[in-house]
N, C-alpha and C positions, 0 to 999 in steps of 0.2 A: 651424926657427925656435923661439926660446925659448918663445913663447906656446903653440905647439902641443905642445911637450914638457911644459909645465906642465899643459896640458889632459889629457894622457894619464894624469897622476897625480892630478889634482884630486879625483876622486871617491873616491880611496883615502886622501885626507888626513884627519887627525883632524877631528872636528866643530868648528864654530865655537863659541867661548865667547860667552855663558854657556849656550847650549843647542845642540841639533842639530836638523836637519830632522825626525829621528825623534821627538824630544821635542815638537816643534811639532805633529806629527800626533797624538801620544798625549795631549796636554793636554786637560784637562776645563775647560769654560767655563761659567760660571754664566749662566743665562737671565735676561733682563730681565723685570720684572714688567709685564704689559700695562697700559697706561694711566698708568704712573708718569711723573712729570714729570722731565725730564733735568736735574736740578740737583744734581749730585754733586760731591764735593770734587775739586779739581784734583789731578792726579798730578804729572807732570814734563814739561818741555819748555822749552827756552830760547827767548826771543823774539829775532827778528832785529833788525837795525838799524832805527831809526825810519823809517817811510815805506815799508818793504818788506813783502811778503806773507810769512807764515810758510811754511816749506818744505813740499813736498808729502808729508808723512808719511802723509796719508790723502787719497785721491782717489776720485771716483765715475767708474766706467768709462763710456766712450762706448757707447751702446746705440741702435741704429737704432729709430726710432719711439717711443723712450722718453725719452732725455735731451734733449728739445727745450727751447725757451725756457721753457715753462710749468712743466715739472718742475724745471728749474734754479732758477727763481724760488722755487718751493716749497722746494727743498732749501736755498737760501740763507736763507730765513726760519727754518730750523731750526738750521743751522750757519753760523757766520761764516767759519770757516777751512778747511773741506774744499775741496780743489781739485775743480772741476767741469769735465767734458769735454763738448763738443758731440757730437751725433750725427756720424757720418762724413759729410762733404760732399765729393762727387766734384769733382776739379779742373775737369773739363770743365763741370760745372754752374756753377761760379763764373765761368769764362771766358765762357760763353755767356749768362749772366744778369748781365753786368756793369752793365747799366742798371737792374737790379732786385735789387741785392745786399742791401739791408736785409732783405728777406724771408728770406734764407738766413744772413746773418752778423751782423745787428744784435742787440744784447742790452743789458739794463739795466746801468748801470755798477755796481750793487750786486752783480752776479754775479762780480766779480773775487774771487779768482784763477780764471781760466777758460782752458782750453786748446782750441784749434780742432784737430780731427782731420780731415785731408784724405785722400783716396784717389785713386790714379791710377797710371798706368804710362807716361805721356808726359812727358818731361823739360820740354819747352817749356810744356806746359799746367800742370805743377806749379809751374814758376817764375812764370808769369803769374798763376795763382791765388793764390799766396803774396803776390805784390806787391799784388794787389787786396785781399786779406784783411788785409794789414799796416795799412791805414788804420783798421781797427776796433779796434786796440790790444788784441789778445789777449795773454795772458801767456806763451804758448808755442805753437808749431806742432808738431803730431804727425803722423807718417805711419803709416797703417794697413798693417802687414805681418803681420797676424794673423787677419783675418776669413776663415773657411773657406767662406762662402756661395758657392754656385755662380754667383750673379749677379756676385759680386765676384772670387773666385779663379778661376772658370771662364771665362765669356764676357768678364768684365771684365779678366781677366789681371792683377789686382793683389790686394791683401790678402795672405793667407798665401802665395800663389804667389810673391810677390816674394822670399821667403827662398831660393828656388832660385837667385837671381841677386844675391848680395851686392855684386858690382861695380856693378850698376845702382843698388842702394839707396844705396850710397855716393855715386854721382853725383847721385842724386835729392836726398839730404840736403844735399849741397853746394849744389845749385841753390836749394833751399828756404831754406837759411841765408843765401844771398847776396841774397835778396829780402825779408828781413824784419829787424826790429830786436830780436827776442826770441830766447831759446833755442829749440832744436829738439830733437825726441825721436822715437823709434821705438817703436811697440807691436808686439810680435811673439810668436810661439810659441817653444817650445824646439826645434821641428823640424817638418818636414812629410813625411808619408808615411814612406818608408823612409830619409829623410835626417834621422835623429833621434839621431845620436850627439852626445855632449857636445863632441867635437872639432869637429864641423861647426858647432855653435852658437858655439863660440869663434871659428871662422874667419869666421862671419857678423859677429859683433860687432867683431872686429879689423879687418875690411875696411871696415866703415862708419865706425869711429872714425878709421882712417888716411886716409880719403878726404874726411872732412867734419868740421865742428866738433861733431858730435853727441856729447854726453856724458851722455845720459839715455836709458835703455831701460826700457820697461815689459814685463816678462816674464810672459806667461801660461804657467804651469808645466805645460802639457800640449802634446803635439804636435797638429797638425791632420791629419786624414785627409780628403783632398779627394774621395775616391770612396767611396760607400757609407754615409756618415754625414751626417745633417742638421746645420745649425748648432747646434741644441739638443743633439743627441747629441755633437757635438764639444766641448760644455762639460761633458760628464759621462763619456763612455765612455773616451777615452784616459786612462791613469792619470796622476795628478799626480806630478811628480818635483821636489819642492822642493830636492832635493840639487843639481840642476843650477843652480838660482838661487843657492844659497849658495856653490857653487863659483865662479860668476862673480864674486862679491864678492871672493874671494881672488885670482882671476887678473887682474882689471881694477880695481886699487885707485883709479885716477883717473877711473872712470866711476861714475855713479849708476844704481842699478837699483831699480825698483819692482816688488814682487811682486804677481801677480794670479793668481786661480784658486782656488776651493774655500774661500774665507774668507767666513764668514757672520755673525760677531759682532764687536763692538768689542773684546772680550777677546782674540780671536784676532789682531786687528790689533796690540794691545799686546804680545802674546806674540812675534809675529814681529819686531817692532821691538826688543824686548829681546834677541833672538837675533842682531841685527845688520842686519836689513833696513833699507834706506835709506828705504823708504816702502811702503805697501800700497794697492792699488787694489781696490775692491769694486764689483761690478756689481749683479746682481739683488737681492741682500740690501739694498742701499741704496735700491732702488726699491720693493721689496715691503714693506719694513718700515722706512721712513725715520725714524719717530719713535724707535724703539729702537736704530737704528744711528746715524744722523746726530745724534740728540739727545744723544749722549754723546761725540761726537768732540772738541768744543772743550775739554771738561774733562779727559777721560781720555787723549787723544792729544796735545793741545797745551798742557794745563795752563793753560787760559784760562777765564775765567768764561763760563758759558752764558748764553743770552738769558733763560732761566728764564721763558718765557711758555707759556701753555697752548695746547692744540690749538685751542680756540675762538678765541684771539687770532690764531693762525696762519691760521685759516680766514677771519677778518675781514680780515686783511692781504692774503690771496690774493684776496679779493673785490675789494678796491681795485685790485689788479693787473688782474683780469679786466675791471673797469669801464674801465680805461685802454686795454686791448689788443683787446677783442672787436670784430671787424669792421674792424680797422685796414687790412687788405689786401683789402677787399671784403666783401660781405654774409656770406660764410661763411669768411673767412680772418682770424683763427681763428674757429671756431664753438664753441657751447656744449659739444658733445661733446668736443672737443679739450681744452678747459679743465677739464672735470670729471673726466676719466679718472684723474688723479693723486690725487683726493681720498679715495677709499676707503682707500688705504693709510695716510693720515694719521689717519683716524678709527679704524682698527684695531679694528673691531667687525663681526661677521658681519651684523648687521641693516643697518648702514650700507653694507657691501659689496654686499649684495643690492639695496638701494635705489639705489646708484650704478649698478649694471648696468642696472636698469630705467630710471633717469633718463636715461642716455646715449641711449636710444632714443626719448625723448619730445621734445615740442616746447616744453618749459617755457622761459620766459624766463630769462636769466642771473640776474637779481635774485631772482626767485621761487624758482628752484632753490636758490640759496645760502641763502635763508631757511629752506627745508625742511631743508637739511643742518644748519643751526644748531639747529633745533628737535629733530631726531633726535639730534644729538650730545649736547645738554644732557640729554635724557631717558635717555641710555644711559650716563651716567657712573657 
């Protein structure tokens, strides 16, 4: 097959212009000044047709226990155009909770553009879950084929383990696409265990593309090791192979690929896009340092004006959100602790981080707690 032949030679091909993965890895990136307001001059990026979202040049990775509704609300207050992903929602959860779906799938309309990530290995449930989720008007539906957690890839038999069966993934993506009105995508690794050759990665992509309308893959440029490494170690120990990602751009010109893994600054995002990346997904750096990461995305990645509002204004807006959502699904759903855990990263100050850790364990009321945050923040400028 021509694609397999190309795969054998792709890694020997000349680097992509204007740079190569090696240049990407060697580049030096200027740090952000803590506390600086993200109101920098726009760079470049063309706007799409009126009424459409800008393309996913930058997206925030789906992270279990982190990219919940509360974090996404906070992220959207900082960036208008970054694409946001939900936590992974298991297909069986959606199917079994069909009378309580708002708790799992509802989101404020201001969070667009937003992608729902689902997980599962049962075709019928994936199809049913997608049909139910379609009513919530997400901008894309994504299938998790990259999580190495034992709960997912082990007992759950999905996540990264699905890369062992590209035939099934193709069928799954076909079923998902048939039950929704939006584009579909796959988030995967470059390989799993000893199935980590570039040719095997090409065969996975080729099979999914040939069996479904999938034309977008988010590629975490590390393989997953399902035995012996924790999920955290799987984000650090297997070496990054950006050359696999850039080779995919050559071998699948009709498919969009988003690069994920090892990127921690907005300058690295810009660098990879200049080298030809279709988009970049950032995980923990977007959560742990949202002000200095998300605060520069609109201007430097999309060439659009930033909101140019202070952290204090963001905090006040988030307080309004908290007022509207706290206790919506019962006395402790969501609770103060869930709403507060995102705030220390926005404050970006050691004193505030310590206060946040203490406050999460307290019984402060929501309003009283937010007032204390504002007082601490103003005195730490």
